[in-house]
N, C-alpha and C positions, 0 to 999 in steps of 0.2 A: 698181676690182675688178669683174669681170663676175659678175653674180649668176646662178648656175646653176639656181636653183630657180624653177619656173614657179608663182609665187605666185598668179597669176590663176586657174590651174586649181584650186589648193587652195581659194581663197576661193569659187570657183564651187560646189564641192561642199559646202563649209560652208553656203553659202546654200541648197542643196537640203535639207540636214538641217534647217536652221532653218525653212524653209518648211513642211516636213511636220510639224514640231513642233506646228503649229497644229491638226493632227488630234487630238493628245493633249489639247489644251485643251478639246475638246468635252465630256469627262467632267465637269470642274469646272463648265463652262457649264451642262450639264444638271442638275448637282447644285444650282447656284444657282437654276435655274428651278423645280426640284422643291420646294425649301424657300422659294421666294419671296424670295430674297436680292438680287435685282438682277443684271442681265446685263452691266453696263458693264465691270467689271473684266476678265472673260475675253473679252468681245466685242472690247474694244479691244486686248487682248494678241494675239488671233488676227489681227486686222488688221495689227498691227505685225509679227508673225512672217511673215506672207505677203508684206508689202511689203518688209521688209528682206531676206528670203530670196530673193525674186524679183530684187531689185536686185543682190544678190551673184551670183546665178546668171548674170546677163547679162555679167559680166566675162569669161566664157569659155563660149560656147555649146557647145563640143565639147571638154571638158577631157581632157587626156591625162595619166594618173596614173602617175608613177614612184615609186620608193622614197622619194626626198626629198620629193616632193609629198605622199606618204602620211603621213609624219611630221608635216608642217606641218598637213595637213588634220585629222588626229586631235587634235593639240594645240589647234588653234584651235576645233574643234568643241566640245570640252568647255568652253572658255571662253565660246563664243557661247551655248550652251544654258543655261549658268549665268546669263548676263546676261539673256537673254530670260525665263528662269524666275523672275528677281527682279522682273520688271515687275508681276505680279499683287500682290505684297506692297506695292509702291509705290503702285499705283493704289488698292488697297483702303484703305490708310491705317489699318490696324487694329493697334493695339498697338506693341510695340517693333520689330517687323520692318518697319515702314514707313520707317525711316531707310535711306538708300541703302547704307551699308556693312553694316548688319544684313541688309537684303534680299539682298544678294549673298552674305553668309555663309550665310544659311539655304538659299539656292538651291544654292550650291556643295556645301554639306553634304548636301543632298538628292540631287543628281545623282551625287555621288561615293559615296553610301550611307554617309556618315560618321555621321550621326545626332547630331552636336553641334548645339545649338540656342542661339539668342539670344532666344527667346520668353520674355518676362518672366512671362507668364500664359498657360499652355496650357489654354484653356477656350473653350467656345462662347459664353461671355458677352462675350469680347473678339474672337474671330475667327469668321468665318462658316464654315459647314460646307463650303462650296465651296472656300474658301481652304485649309482643313485637308485636304481630299481631294487638292488639288493638291500640297500638301506631301508627302503620302503617295505620290502618283503619281510625283513626281520621282525618288523612290528606286527605284520599280519600273522606270522607264525606264532608269535608270542601272545597275541591277543586273547584268544580263547584258551590258551594254555598248551604248551608244546607237549606236555605229558598227556593231557586230555586227547590231543591229536594222536599221540602214539598209542594210547589205549584204543582209540577208535579204529585204527588201521592195522595195528600189529597184533596178530593172533597170540603171540607169545606173552602179551601183556594183558590178555583178557582175564586170566586168573590173577587176582590181586589188584585188578584195575581200580576197584572202589577205594582201596587203601591209598593208591597213588593219587587219585583225584582228590581225596580228602586231604592228603598231605600237601598237594599243590594249592588248594584253596581251603585252608584249615579252619577258617572262621565259620560263617554261615555255610552249611554244607550244600553240595550240589544236589538238587532234587532228582531223585531217580525216576525218570520219565517212562522207562520201559523195564521189563523184568531183567534184562541183561545190561550190565553196566557199559559194555562196549557199544551196545546199541544206543544207549543214552548219550554216550560221547559222540557217536555219529550224528544223532539228531541235533545236538547242540552245534556241531560243526556245519551241518547242512543249513541250519537257520542262519548262522554266521555267514556262510558262503552266499546264501540267497540275498541277504541285505547288501553284501559287497557287490554282487552282480547288478542288482537293481540300482545302486548308486552310480555305478559306471554307466549304465544305460541312460540315466537321467542327465548326468553331467555331459556326456558326449552328445546326447540329444540336444542339449542347450547350445552346445558349440555348433552343431550342424544347423540349428535353427537360427544362428546368428546372434544369440543372446549371451554368449560367453566366448569372446575372441581368443582368450588365452588358454581356454580349456581344451588343449589339443588332445589327440588320442593318447599320447604318452601321459599327460597330466590326468586325463580321465581314468587311466589305469592306475596311476600312482596314488591318487588321493583316496579312493576307497580302501586301498591297502593300509592306510593309516587312520582313516576315520573310524572304521568299525572296531579296530582294536583299541580305540581311544589313545592312539599313539602320538600323532601331532607332527611327525616329520613331513616336510614338504620339499620338493625339489626347487621350489621358488623361495628366494631369499626373504621375500616379504610375506611369506605364508599365504593365507587365504585373502589377504589384502590385495594380492596380485590379480584377483578375479572380480567379476562384476557382482553387483548387489544380489542379483537373482541366484547366482551360484552360492553366495553366502547363506541366503534363505534356504536353499535346497539342502545344504550340508547340516543345518541346525537339527532337523528331525532325525537325521541319521546318527548324529552324536547322541541325541536323547535316547534313541533306540539302543545304541551301544552301551549306554549306562544303565539299561533296564535288564532285569533278570531274564535271560534268554528262555528259560523254561516257560515263562508266561506267554511268549510268542508261540510256543508249541501248542499251548492250550488254545490260543486264538485260532491257529490253523486248524485245530480239531473242532472248531465251532463253539468254543467256550470262552467268548470275550469277557464274560463276567469275572473270570479268574484274573484278568489283567486289571479291569476297572475297579474290582472290589479288593484288590490286594493293598493292604495297609502300607506296605513299604513303597509301592509304586505311587500311591497317593501322596505320601510324605515327600518322596523324591520329586514329583511334579510340583508340589507346593513349594519346596525349597528353591527349585529353579525359577518358579514364578516370582517369589519374593525377591530373590537376588536380582533377577532381570528388571523387575519394576523399580527397585531402589536405584539400580545403575542407570536406568532410562531417565528417571527424574533428575538425578544428579547431572547426567550428560546434557539433558535438554536445557537445564537452567544454569549449567556451569560455564565459567569463562575459559578462554585459552584452550579450546579443545580441537583445534584444527592442526593436524599433523602436517609436516612438511611435504609429504608425498600423498596426502589424502585430498583428492580433488573436491570433496564435498564437505561443507561445514556440518558439524554435529550439533553444537549448541543451537537451540531454536529450530532444529529440523526434526520433526517427530519421527518420521520413518527412519532416518539415519540413527537417531538416538536409540530408538527401540531395537533396531537391527544390531547395532554394535553392542549394546548392553546385553541383549539376549544371547548373541553369539558368544561373547566373552563369559557370560554367566554359565552357559551350557558347557563351554569348552573347559572351564576351570572346575566346575562341579563334577563333570564326568571324567576329569583328569585327561582330556584329550590334548590340550596344549596348543591348539591352533590359535591364530590371531587374525581378526578381520581388520585390525588397525593396531598401531603401536600404543598400547595403553600406558606407556611411559608419559604420554602427553595428557593423560587424564588428571583431574584434580585429586588432591589427597583423599577426600572422602570416598571417591569412586574406587581408588586403589585399595582402600581399607576393606571395602565390600568384597573385592576379589580375594584379598588375603584371607578373609573370613571363609570364603567359599572353598579355599584350598583344603580345609579340614572337614568338608562335608563328605565328598566321595560318592562313587556310584552305588548301584544296588548289588546285593549278593547275587552271584551267578551271572554277573555282567563282566564286561572286559574292563570296567573302570577300576581305578585304584583308590587310595585314600582310606579313611577310617570306615567308610561305607554307611549308607543311610540306616540300614537295619540296626546297626549298633547304637546309633544315636536314638533311634526309636525305642529300643529296649532300655537305654539309660534314662530317657525321659519318663518311661512308664515306671521304672524302678524308683525314680525320685518321687513320682506321684504316689506310689504305694507307700513309701516311707513316710510321706506327709500324712497319708490317711491313717496308717497304723500308729502313728504318734498320737493322734487324737483318739483312735479306737484301738487300744493295745490288745484287746481280746480278739480282734478280727483276723481271719485267715484270708489273705488276698494275694493269690499268685499273679505273677506277671504273665500276661497272655500275648501271644503273637499269632496272628492268623487263626484265632479261636483256640489255640492250644496253649496250655500252661507250660512255661519254661521251667525246667528244674534248676535248682540253685547252682549246680555245677556249671551249667551253660551260662548262667548269669555271671558267675565268678570269672569264667573264661573271657567274657566280653569286657568286664571291668579290667582284668589283667591286661588284655590286649590294648585297650585305650590308654591305660597308664604307661605301658611300655612304649607305645607309639609316641606319646608326648615326651617321655624321657629320652628316647633316641633322637627325636627332633631337636631337643635342646642341647643334648650332648654333641650332635652333629654340627649344629650351628656354632657352638663354642669352639670345637676343634677347627672348623673352617676359618673362623675369625682369628684364632691363634696362629694357624698356619699362614694365613694371609699376612698377618703382622710380622711373622718370622722372615718372610721374603720381601717385606716392604710394599706389599700390594695394598693400595688404598681402597679398603672395603668398608662400606657403611654397614651399620648393624642390621638394617632391613634387608640388605643384600645377603648377608650371611644367614639370616633367618629364613628368607624365602628360598635360598639355594638349598638349604637343608630340607625344608618342607617340600620343595618341588621334586627333589630326587627321592626322598623317602616315600612320598605319596605317589611317585611315578606320574607327576604332573607335567614337568618340563620347564616351562618358563616361570621366572619369578619376577622380581622387580630390580631396577637399576641395571648393572652390567649383565645380569642374567635375564633381562626382560625379553619380550616376545621377538624383538629384532636383534637381540644380543646373543652371546654364546658363553660357554664355560671355558673357553680356550685359555684365558689369561690366568686361571687358577694354577697354583703350583702342582706338580705331579702328585705329591702326597695328598693334596685335597681331592684331586680327580680320583685317585684310588679309593679314598674314603667314600666318595660319592658313588663309585662303582659298588662298594659294599652296601651303601644305603639303598641303592636301586634294587640290588639282589634281595636284601632283607625285606624291603617294602613289597616287592612282587610276591614273595612267599608268605607275606603277612606275619613276619617276625617269629612266631612261635616255633615253626620247624627248624629255623636256623639256630635259635637259642637252645632247642632241645639237643641239637648235635654238639653243642658246647658243654653239656652237662656230663659229669663223670658217670652218673647213674644210667645214662643212655648206653654207654659203652661196656660197663663192667657186667660180669655175670652175676 
């Protein structure tokens, strides 16, 4: 069989990204220097990234990127950065993330913005501040897309950049905001950076004003790094529950913004707010959050036994608390951020079912959110309505429209196929996790296996039971952790590019 894919060109560009990942490691290196924690961990990782990246680059000094090479480059890049990102956990040797499988799990969870953790003890007693800021930073790098970032700042990727960005977000395509794709990538990253800085200013301002005692400078830097990518990692073991109510209210709109198509914000900045308010996907997204929040608030307000052991304020019968926690969790789950304002393990069954339903909603196209995504549900609902109409009126020609444009049948088939594959992988993942748990004698409930699969495939993070918001994935056997590493990788790339790489037609001439 003649291989038609120029794998040397793909690996060369993967090497370029890995080499420049060393630049991102300067922040944790500086953090280590600031806190006097030793420079070996990140100094050695920088050396490794530069050496390995340069070696891969030399496989093809002048890579020519086609569509096939783009798929391979994007898929391998996400694996490569996760592997390099695991190195600091291994060298530092701190806590449970020092084991190889755990380090890879934590790194892949970071870059894919999943937010699932295998840290047994999330504290500065066990982990250095530098390692914790690296954990936060991996999510920020992965949020808008590490390949999109590479296209934005590396001139060698400007040619073929559109193919790479489509391969990284193959579902609803990235809107081309400017004539040059590299300029579009820079615009998206600037909007992303702007929200991150604004959130930092507000959070630290609350601290300086005496309204957020625990929101120190470190925390004010760390949390925007995981809010805007809808990541959910927190250096606090109790997540956002560790902070005051006003902090929780402030973070909610930033999570909503992170789950919104970033191209719409560009239009708002250009004085065209109607593009945001009139966008059908955004209205559906806002409506879904509103419905899930309202249902949760009603259940919490009227439900029994809703006071957590570490929650100083009662929820049942308290309107502000019920509304805040329901809205926070609804937004966190719908946008796949994975933060928690309280341990929803203490919620009643119906309230938890609402959150499980929300796991399958997802953010908007062009956002940092994961999951199935609102636009696909919107198209599916429109397709169902068309089928009902044409059943009654068989002579009618009624295309499915989105934003005023008729979608061709190929695009519709793509959305149907993605949704079918998503649910198939979710069920297969849950089955394999349950079987593997039974193999090693781990007492795992069905809902825990289901939500572990949904939370990793959808890049959500927390599930229910042992993988709840205050729990971790530490107790799973190594085989299940590696399976979930694969689910996070497939989920971040939205399934199709990974499956394409597994077909013989992709490789043969």
